[in-house]
C-alpha positions as CSV (number, residue, x, y, z in Angstrom):
1,M,-40.7,-14.7,4.2
2,S,-37.2,-15.8,4.6
3,H,-35.3,-15.3,8.0
4,P,-31.8,-14.5,8.0
5,S,-29.4,-17.6,9.2
6,K,-27.9,-16.7,12.7
7,P,-24.0,-16.8,12.7
8,V,-21.8,-19.6,13.7
9,I,-20.7,-19.1,17.4
10,S,-18.2,-21.1,19.1
11,R,-18.5,-22.3,22.6
12,H,-15.9,-23.2,25.6
13,V,-13.3,-20.8,23.7
14,T,-11.1,-19.9,26.2
15,Y,-9.0,-17.5,23.8
16,K,-9.5,-14.5,21.9
17,S,-7.9,-14.1,18.3
18,F,-5.6,-11.3,18.1
19,Y,-7.9,-10.1,15.1
20,N,-11.1,-9.9,17.4
21,G,-9.0,-8.5,19.9
22,M,-7.6,-5.8,17.4
23,I,-11.0,-4.8,15.5
24,S,-12.4,-4.4,19.0
25,L,-9.7,-2.1,20.1
26,L,-9.8,-0.1,16.7
27,F,-13.7,0.4,17.3
28,L,-13.3,1.1,20.7
29,F,-10.7,3.8,20.4
30,Y,-12.6,5.7,17.5
31,R,-15.8,5.3,19.0
32,A,-14.5,7.8,21.6
33,Q,-13.1,9.9,19.4
34,P,-15.4,13.1,17.6
35,M,-17.3,11.7,14.5
36,L,-15.3,13.7,11.5
37,P,-17.6,15.4,8.7
38,H,-17.6,13.3,6.1
39,D,-20.2,12.9,2.8
40,P,-22.5,10.2,2.9
41,T,-22.6,10.1,-0.5
42,K,-19.0,8.7,-0.7
43,A,-19.9,6.1,1.4
44,F,-21.5,4.7,-1.4
45,P,-21.0,6.0,-4.5
46,S,-22.7,6.2,-7.3
47,K,-22.2,4.5,-10.8
48,T,-20.9,7.7,-12.6
49,S,-18.0,8.1,-10.3
50,A,-14.5,8.2,-11.7
51,K,-12.2,5.2,-11.4
52,L,-9.0,5.8,-9.5
53,T,-5.8,4.3,-7.5
54,A,-5.4,5.7,-3.6
55,P,-2.3,5.6,-1.9
56,I,-3.6,5.8,1.9
57,A,-1.1,7.3,4.3
58,L,-1.0,4.8,7.3
59,T,-1.9,6.6,10.7
60,P,0.8,5.8,13.9
61,I,-2.2,3.6,15.5
62,A,-2.3,1.7,12.0
63,L,1.7,1.4,12.2
64,E,1.4,0.0,15.3
65,L,-0.8,-2.7,14.7
66,A,0.5,-3.7,11.6
67,S,3.9,-4.0,13.2
68,M,2.4,-6.1,15.9
69,A,0.8,-8.4,13.3
70,S,3.6,-8.8,12.1
71,S,5.9,-9.6,14.8
72,S,3.1,-12.1,16.1
73,S,3.2,-13.9,12.7
74,S,6.3,-15.2,13.2
75,S,8.1,-14.9,16.3
76,S,11.4,-17.3,15.7
77,S,12.3,-15.6,12.5
78,S,14.0,-12.7,12.0
79,A,12.5,-9.3,12.6
80,P,10.6,-8.1,9.3
81,A,10.8,-4.9,8.0
82,A,8.6,-2.3,9.2
83,P,5.6,-1.9,6.8
84,S,5.3,0.8,3.8
85,E,3.9,4.1,5.3
86,T,1.1,4.1,2.5
87,L,-1.0,1.5,1.1
88,A,-2.3,1.8,-2.4
89,V,-5.8,0.6,-2.0
90,N,-7.1,0.1,-5.7
91,S,-10.8,1.3,-5.6
92,P,-13.0,1.4,-8.2
93,D,-14.9,4.4,-6.9
94,A,-14.1,7.6,-4.9
95,G,-15.7,6.8,-1.4
96,T,-14.7,6.0,2.5
97,L,-14.9,2.4,3.1
98,I,-16.2,2.9,6.7
99,P,-17.7,6.5,7.5
100,G,-16.0,8.0,10.5
101,L,-12.4,5.7,10.2
102,P,-9.7,6.7,8.4
103,D,-9.9,4.6,5.0
104,D,-6.4,2.6,6.0
105,V,-7.9,1.6,9.5
106,A,-10.4,0.7,7.7
107,A,-8.6,-1.5,5.2
108,L,-6.7,-2.9,8.0
109,I,-10.1,-3.8,9.6
110,L,-11.5,-5.3,6.4
111,A,-8.3,-7.2,5.8
112,S,-8.5,-9.0,9.4
113,L,-11.5,-10.6,8.9
114,P,-11.8,-14.2,8.6
115,Y,-12.1,-15.7,4.8
116,P,-15.6,-16.9,4.7
117,H,-17.1,-13.3,6.1
118,Q,-14.6,-11.6,3.4
119,L,-16.9,-13.1,0.7
120,R,-20.0,-12.3,2.0
121,L,-19.3,-8.6,2.4
122,R,-18.1,-8.2,-1.1
123,S,-21.2,-7.3,-1.8
124,T,-21.6,-4.3,0.6
125,C,-20.4,-1.8,-1.9
126,R,-18.4,-1.4,-4.7
127,S,-15.4,0.0,-2.6
128,W,-15.6,-3.2,-0.3
129,R,-15.6,-5.3,-3.4
130,S,-12.9,-4.0,-5.1
131,L,-11.0,-4.0,-1.6
132,L,-11.6,-7.8,-1.1
133,S,-11.3,-9.0,-4.4
134,P,-8.1,-11.0,-4.0
135,A,-6.4,-8.9,-6.1
136,S,-6.1,-6.0,-4.1
137,L,-6.5,-8.1,-0.5
138,L,-3.4,-10.4,-0.8
139,P,-1.0,-8.1,-1.8
140,L,-2.3,-5.7,1.0
141,R,-1.9,-8.3,3.6
142,R,1.8,-8.8,2.7
143,R,2.3,-5.3,2.6
144,L,1.0,-5.0,6.1
145,R,2.7,-8.3,7.5
146,L,0.0,-9.9,8.7
147,P,0.4,-13.3,9.3
148,R,-0.9,-16.3,6.9
149,R,-3.6,-18.8,8.5
150,H,-4.5,-22.2,7.7
151,L,-7.9,-23.0,6.2
152,L,-9.6,-26.4,6.5
153,C,-11.2,-27.9,3.5
154,L,-13.5,-30.4,4.3
155,F,-14.5,-33.2,1.4
156,P,-17.5,-35.2,2.8
157,S,-17.9,-37.6,0.3
158,D,-17.5,-37.4,-3.6
159,P,-16.8,-34.0,-4.3
160,S,-18.8,-33.9,-7.6
161,L,-22.1,-34.8,-6.0
162,T,-21.2,-32.9,-2.3
163,P,-19.6,-29.6,-2.7
164,P,-16.4,-29.3,-0.3
165,L,-16.2,-26.8,2.3
166,L,-14.0,-24.4,3.7
167,F,-13.4,-23.7,7.7
168,D,-11.9,-20.9,9.3
169,P,-10.8,-21.2,13.0
170,A,-10.6,-17.7,13.6
171,A,-14.3,-16.7,13.2
172,P,-15.3,-19.8,13.2
173,A,-17.3,-19.8,10.0
174,W,-17.9,-22.1,6.9
175,S,-17.9,-21.1,3.1
176,P,-18.7,-23.7,0.4
177,L,-16.4,-24.6,-2.7
178,P,-17.4,-25.2,-6.5
179,P,-17.9,-28.9,-6.8
180,L,-16.0,-30.7,-9.0
181,P,-17.0,-31.0,-12.3
182,C,-19.4,-33.8,-13.1
183,S,-19.2,-37.0,-15.5
184,P,-22.0,-38.7,-16.4
185,H,-20.3,-42.3,-16.5
186,I,-18.2,-41.8,-13.5
187,Y,-19.4,-41.8,-9.4
188,G,-17.8,-42.9,-6.2
189,L,-15.1,-41.0,-6.7
190,S,-13.1,-41.9,-3.3
191,N,-9.3,-42.0,-2.0
192,F,-8.6,-38.8,-3.6
193,V,-5.5,-36.8,-2.2
194,P,-6.0,-32.9,-1.7
195,V,-3.0,-30.8,-2.0
196,A,-2.8,-27.4,-1.1
197,L,0.2,-24.9,-3.0
198,G,0.2,-21.3,-2.3
199,H,-3.5,-20.4,-2.7
200,H,-4.3,-22.8,-5.3
201,L,-6.0,-26.4,-4.1
202,Y,-5.0,-29.9,-6.2
203,L,-7.3,-32.5,-6.5
204,L,-5.3,-35.6,-7.9
205,G,-6.4,-39.4,-8.7
206,G,-8.9,-41.5,-6.6
207,S,-10.6,-44.8,-7.1
208,H,-14.1,-44.2,-8.7
209,F,-16.6,-46.5,-10.5
210,D,-16.7,-46.3,-14.2
211,T,-19.8,-47.3,-16.1
212,R,-17.8,-47.8,-19.2
213,S,-15.4,-50.5,-17.5
214,Y,-15.6,-54.0,-17.3
215,P,-16.7,-55.4,-15.1
216,L,-19.6,-53.4,-14.5
217,G,-19.6,-52.5,-10.6
218,H,-15.7,-53.0,-10.0
219,P,-13.8,-50.1,-8.8
220,S,-11.0,-48.1,-11.0
221,A,-8.0,-46.2,-10.3
222,S,-8.3,-42.5,-11.8
223,A,-5.4,-40.5,-12.9
224,A,-7.5,-37.0,-13.4
225,A,-6.1,-33.8,-11.6
226,Y,-7.7,-30.6,-10.9
227,R,-7.2,-27.2,-9.6
228,L,-8.7,-24.3,-7.9
229,D,-7.4,-20.9,-7.6
230,L,-8.6,-19.7,-4.3
231,A,-7.3,-15.9,-5.1
232,A,-9.3,-15.6,-8.4
233,P,-12.1,-13.7,-9.1
234,P,-15.8,-15.3,-8.4
235,P,-17.2,-17.3,-9.4
236,L,-14.5,-19.8,-8.6
237,A,-14.3,-22.9,-11.0
238,W,-12.4,-26.0,-10.9
239,S,-10.0,-26.2,-14.1
240,R,-8.8,-29.5,-15.3
241,L,-4.8,-30.2,-15.7
242,P,-3.2,-33.1,-17.6
243,D,-3.7,-36.6,-16.3
244,M,-1.2,-38.5,-14.0
245,L,1.2,-40.7,-15.5
246,V,-0.3,-43.7,-13.7
247,P,-3.7,-43.8,-12.4
248,R,-3.7,-43.9,-8.4
249,G,-5.4,-43.5,-5.1
250,S,-4.5,-43.9,-1.5
251,F,-1.4,-42.5,-2.0
252,A,1.2,-40.2,-0.5
253,S,1.8,-36.6,-1.5
254,A,3.1,-34.1,-0.8
255,P,4.3,-30.3,-2.5
256,F,7.6,-29.0,-2.0
257,P,7.6,-25.2,-2.0
258,I,11.0,-25.1,-3.0
259,P,13.1,-27.4,-4.4
260,R,16.3,-28.4,-6.0
261,T,15.6,-31.3,-8.6
262,L,17.4,-32.0,-11.6
263,N,19.7,-29.3,-10.8
264,R,17.2,-26.4,-11.1
265,E,14.5,-24.2,-8.8
266,A,11.2,-25.7,-9.4
267,E,7.6,-25.7,-7.8
268,G,5.7,-29.0,-7.8
269,I,3.7,-31.7,-6.2
270,I,5.4,-35.2,-6.0
271,V,3.5,-38.5,-5.3
272,A,4.0,-41.8,-4.6
273,G,2.8,-45.6,-4.7
274,G,-0.8,-46.0,-4.5
275,G,-3.3,-48.2,-5.7
276,S,-7.2,-48.7,-6.8
277,R,-8.7,-49.6,-3.7
278,H,-12.2,-48.4,-3.1
279,P,-14.1,-48.3,0.5
280,V,-17.0,-50.1,-1.0
281,Y,-14.1,-53.3,-1.4
282,P,-12.2,-52.6,1.4
283,S,-10.3,-55.9,1.2
284,E,-9.5,-55.4,-2.6
285,G,-7.7,-53.0,-4.9
286,S,-4.2,-53.0,-6.6
287,R,-0.8,-51.6,-5.5
288,M,1.8,-49.8,-7.2
289,S,5.5,-48.0,-6.4
290,S,5.9,-45.6,-8.9
291,V,6.3,-42.4,-8.6
292,E,5.6,-39.3,-10.4
293,W,5.7,-35.0,-9.6
294,Y,3.9,-32.2,-11.3
295,D,5.9,-29.2,-12.7
296,V,3.6,-26.7,-11.8
297,A,5.6,-24.2,-14.3
298,S,5.6,-26.6,-17.3
299,G,2.1,-28.3,-16.3
300,E,3.7,-31.7,-17.0
301,W,3.9,-34.8,-15.2
302,R,7.3,-36.8,-15.0
303,M,8.3,-40.1,-13.5
304,W,11.0,-40.4,-10.8
305,E,12.6,-43.4,-9.5
306,G,10.0,-45.7,-8.0
307,L,9.6,-46.9,-4.5
308,P,11.4,-50.2,-3.3
309,R,8.5,-52.1,-2.9
310,Y,4.7,-51.8,-3.6
311,R,3.0,-49.4,-0.8
312,A,-0.7,-48.0,-0.5
313,G,-2.6,-46.1,2.0
314,C,0.5,-44.4,2.9
315,V,1.1,-40.8,4.0
316,G,3.9,-38.4,2.9
317,F,5.7,-35.2,3.7
318,V,8.5,-33.4,2.8
319,V,11.1,-32.0,5.5
320,R,14.7,-29.9,5.6
321,R,16.9,-31.9,7.6
322,D,20.8,-31.1,8.5
323,E,23.0,-33.7,7.0
324,E,26.7,-33.6,8.0
325,E,27.6,-32.3,4.5
326,A,24.9,-30.0,3.3
327,E,21.2,-29.7,3.8
328,E,18.7,-32.2,1.8
329,E,15.3,-32.1,1.2
330,E,13.0,-35.6,1.8
331,F,10.4,-36.8,0.7
332,W,9.2,-39.2,3.4
333,V,6.7,-42.1,2.9
334,M,5.3,-44.1,6.1
335,G,3.1,-46.6,6.8
336,G,0.8,-48.4,4.3
337,Y,0.2,-51.7,3.2
338,G,1.4,-53.7,0.0
339,E,1.4,-57.4,0.0
340,Y,-1.1,-59.9,1.9
341,R,-2.1,-62.9,4.2
342,T,-5.2,-65.1,4.1
343,V,-7.2,-65.9,7.0
344,S,-8.0,-69.3,7.3
345,R,-6.5,-69.7,3.2
346,V,-9.8,-67.7,2.7
347,V,-10.2,-64.0,3.1
348,P,-7.2,-61.8,2.2
349,A,-5.7,-59.4,5.2
350,D,-3.1,-56.6,4.8
351,V,0.1,-56.7,5.7
352,F,0.7,-53.3,7.2
353,Y,4.3,-51.8,7.2
354,R,6.0,-50.2,10.2
355,D,8.9,-48.9,8.5
356,A,9.5,-45.8,6.1
357,V,11.2,-44.9,3.3
358,V,13.0,-41.6,2.1
359,L,13.8,-40.0,-1.0
360,G,16.7,-37.4,-1.2
361,L,15.5,-34.9,-3.9
362,K,18.9,-33.6,-4.5
363,S,20.5,-37.3,-5.0
364,G,17.2,-39.0,-6.3
365,K,17.6,-42.3,-4.5
366,W,15.6,-44.2,-1.9
367,R,17.0,-45.3,1.7
368,E,14.9,-47.4,4.0
369,V,14.1,-46.3,7.8
370,G,13.8,-48.9,9.9
371,D,10.8,-50.3,12.5
372,M,8.9,-47.2,14.0
373,W,7.6,-49.5,16.6
374,E,8.1,-53.2,18.0
375,E,6.2,-56.0,17.0
376,G,2.6,-55.9,18.9
377,E,2.8,-52.2,20.1
378,R,0.2,-51.2,17.5
379,T,-1.6,-52.8,14.2
380,K,-0.9,-50.1,12.0
381,L,0.2,-46.5,11.7
382,G,-2.5,-44.0,13.0
383,R,-3.5,-40.8,11.0
384,V,-0.5,-38.6,10.8
385,V,0.0,-34.7,10.0
386,A,2.9,-32.8,9.6
387,V,3.2,-29.1,11.5
388,D,4.8,-26.8,8.7
389,G,7.3,-24.4,10.0
390,D,7.4,-20.6,9.2
391,D,9.8,-21.7,6.2
392,G,7.3,-24.0,4.5
393,W,8.7,-27.1,5.7
394,A,7.5,-29.7,7.8
395,K,8.7,-29.4,11.0
396,E,7.3,-31.2,13.4
397,I,4.9,-34.8,13.0
398,F,2.2,-36.2,14.8
399,M,0.3,-39.5,15.0
400,L,-3.4,-39.6,16.3
401,D,-3.5,-43.3,17.7
402,C,-6.9,-44.2,19.3
403,N,-7.4,-41.6,21.8
404,E,-3.9,-41.1,22.5
405,I,-1.4,-38.2,20.1
406,F,2.3,-39.3,19.5
407,R,5.3,-37.5,18.2
408,Y,7.9,-39.0,16.0
409,D,11.3,-38.8,16.9
410,F,13.9,-38.4,14.0
411,A,16.9,-39.3,15.8
412,S,15.2,-42.7,17.4
413,N,13.0,-43.6,15.0
414,R,10.2,-43.9,17.5
415,W,6.8,-42.6,18.3
416,L,6.8,-40.5,21.6
417,K,3.7,-39.8,23.5
418,E,2.7,-36.8,23.6
419,S,-0.9,-36.3,25.4
420,S,-4.2,-37.8,25.4
421,L,-7.4,-36.6,24.4
422,R,-9.4,-34.8,26.4
423,R,-12.5,-36.4,25.1
424,K,-12.4,-39.7,24.7
425,I,-13.8,-41.2,21.2
426,P,-15.1,-44.7,21.2
427,T,-13.6,-47.5,19.3
428,N,-16.7,-47.1,16.7
429,E,-16.7,-43.7,15.8
430,S,-14.4,-42.2,13.4
431,C,-12.6,-38.9,13.9
432,G,-10.5,-36.5,11.7
433,F,-7.1,-34.9,12.0
434,V,-5.5,-32.4,10.9
435,A,-2.8,-29.8,11.7
436,M,-3.4,-25.7,11.4
437,N,-1.7,-22.8,12.6
438,G,0.9,-24.9,14.7
439,E,-1.9,-26.8,16.6
440,L,-3.7,-30.3,16.2
441,Y,-7.5,-30.5,15.1
442,V,-9.3,-33.7,16.3
443,L,-12.8,-33.4,14.7
444,T,-16.0,-35.4,15.6
445,S,-19.4,-35.2,15.1
446,A,-21.5,-35.2,17.7
447,K,-25.3,-35.6,18.2
448,P,-27.6,-33.7,16.4
449,S,-28.5,-30.4,18.1
450,M,-32.1,-28.6,18.0
451,D,-32.3,-25.6,16.1
452,I,-34.8,-23.2,18.4
453,S,-33.8,-20.0,16.9
454,E,-36.8,-20.0,15.0
455,T,-39.8,-20.7,17.3
456,R,-42.7,-20.6,14.7
457,R,-41.4,-23.1,12.7
458,P,-40.9,-26.7,13.5
459,L,-37.5,-27.6,15.3
460,K,-35.0,-28.3,12.9
461,K,-31.7,-31.0,13.7
462,R,-28.3,-29.3,13.2
463,L,-25.5,-31.7,12.6
464,T,-22.6,-30.6,15.5
465,L,-18.6,-31.1,15.4
466,E,-16.8,-31.0,18.2
467,I,-13.3,-30.2,17.5
468,Q,-10.8,-30.6,20.0
469,V,-7.8,-28.7,19.6
470,Y,-4.0,-28.9,20.8
471,N,-1.0,-26.5,21.1
472,P,2.3,-28.9,21.3
473,V,4.0,-25.8,22.3
474,K,1.9,-24.2,25.3
475,K,0.8,-28.4,26.0
476,K,-2.4,-27.2,26.5
477,W,-6.2,-28.0,25.1
478,R,-9.1,-26.5,24.2
479,L,-12.9,-26.9,22.4
480,L,-14.5,-25.8,19.6
481,I,-18.1,-26.4,18.8
482,T,-19.5,-25.2,15.4
483,N,-22.2,-26.0,13.1
484,P,-21.3,-27.1,9.7
485,P,-23.8,-26.1,6.7
486,F,-25.1,-29.4,6.4
487,H,-27.5,-31.8,8.0
488,H,-26.1,-35.5,7.1
489,P,-23.3,-36.5,9.5
490,I,-19.9,-37.1,8.6
491,D,-18.1,-40.4,8.0
492,F,-14.2,-39.5,8.8
493,K,-13.5,-43.0,7.6
494,T,-14.3,-41.6,4.3
495,A,-14.0,-37.6,4.7
496,I,-10.8,-36.3,3.4
497,L,-9.5,-33.4,5.1
498,C,-6.7,-30.7,4.1
499,T,-5.1,-27.4,4.8
500,I,-4.9,-24.4,2.9
501,Q,-3.0,-21.1,3.8
502,I,-4.1,-17.8,2.5
């Protein structure tokens, strides 16, 4: 007999999210009201029910809650328009979403649930399956002006063997993603770059082993590109895109939501530099300086002006800066390594860059930025993330170096200390660093905990992830502890993280 798994619960959380408070308020409010008479057969409609599209009139409390959600999503931007007083909920059958609650309030509750819980609740009944489908839910969230949420996408290892996972910090809850299509000739994919653009997740390039290449056992760069549409109806599956023009891994990449390239509006992904280095051979691999970008509309890769010099292992982001003449969108490439030197004339060692190069997306020209730190201050650039603004462009840049967080100052071209980790990470342990919802997340693998939920079975060890969350605006830290749905430890030196908004 199978036993249902207990929900993942966060400990040491000192805050309540807006959604949890809103849902609790709704249930407490309507629990005190007399139960409305309803037909119980409508809660779970029969197969012969007629299909319809019903516009739902919003009650005053639903209008007020929707306005609260829209105002909390962006406090710095201009006030959004008031939500429409009717919602067209596409329901395949005539039925009540939640017995005893008006359909508009029930739709607001279901639309505010975390993404992993929405996937599990789709099979409850047909009305929920229709409302929680991406085709109905995403337009409903936009009409309600609900704030968009970041989800963490974790790639523990080769995505063709270990499926990636989605993590919603609002729950917190995990949800698996489909594995990458597997090839019988290719294995050990690493150093690929995931990029999120809208509700699409792209996986580009990397370094792998190919049994058809020579010499055997020598890694080579990959030009493969895949895309996953999180708004597609289930089951989700990766689709193969045209290969990049140049195979590469460990490169800088960034989406540009509203760029102006070649005097026209476009939407795409830009990649720069890279090489063929693989974690199995950490001191080998090629470098390159080529730059290309993917046009989402046409589905084509196009070359751009290359980097000033070879650069691999770098990080990239797109910012919009106010210049003297006009606004300029810029693609920044920081850090990385290019040349190498030999230790004792035998062992090769990388020469890490201390500078950055910037590409003007309007002019198409590169310019070099000087050294970002002095000689002896640090060996190489740490883990860098960009905190996006309301317009989708990178607003602030942060770096995790050892146990300290630094903020990049564009004016002085220096890294300024922002804060220190509350829980120090030993030098022999790895960690992950990512930005979500305007906060910085530092992930570390803790000691496996003992699962005592079922005493009749032998105790099982469960992997525990400790997440230290820092809010740059409030200058405060908090701690999350969660149990991902796998038991083997995560090596964040090779694991890859990214975020996606829904």
